[in-house]
N, C-alpha and C positions, 0 to 999 in steps of 0.2 A: 269655942263652939264645937269643934270635933274632938277635943281632948277628953270629953266626958261621954263619948259614944263608942259603941262596939264597932269593930271593923272586920272586913273580909279581904283576903288576898286571893286572886284567881290567877292560876298559872297554867299556860298551855304547854304541853310536852308532846314530843313526837314518839317517844318510847314509854308507853304506859307501865310496863313491867319494871323497867329500870327506875322510873320515878317511884313506883310502889316500894321497891327495894331501898331506895334512898330515904324516903320520908318515913317508912315504917322501920326498916332495919337499921339504917345509919342514925337517923334522928330519934328513933324510938316512939314516933307518934302512932296512935291507934286510930284506924278509920272509924268514923262515926256510923251510925245506922243509916245515914243518908247516902252512903256510897253506892254507886251503880257500876255497871260494866265498864264504861269508859270514863267514869268520874270518881275520883277519890275525894272524900270529904273528911277533914280533920278538924278537931277542936284544939286550940292552944290557948287555954285560959278563956278569956272572953272573945278571942279572935277565932275566926273560921278561916281555914285554908282549903281552897278548892283546887284540885289538880285535874285537868281534863285532857284527853287525847285530841290533838288537832293534826289531822293528816296534812294540812296546808301550812303548818308552822315552819318558818324559815329561821335559820340561825341568826340571832341578832335582832329579830323583829319583836315588837311589843304589841 
């Protein structure tokens, strides 16, 4: 059922710039044209990775 579907991953981060450095610099991903101030949007093949700043994010929470 899901094996033939596109998927998305959504990740909350507390440090937006550090996340940008990791996903762009370390992993080499390029932000898509959907990126906004507090939201980074990456395409990885058919998968979409969305990284957003959450001021309420606690370590270890999902």
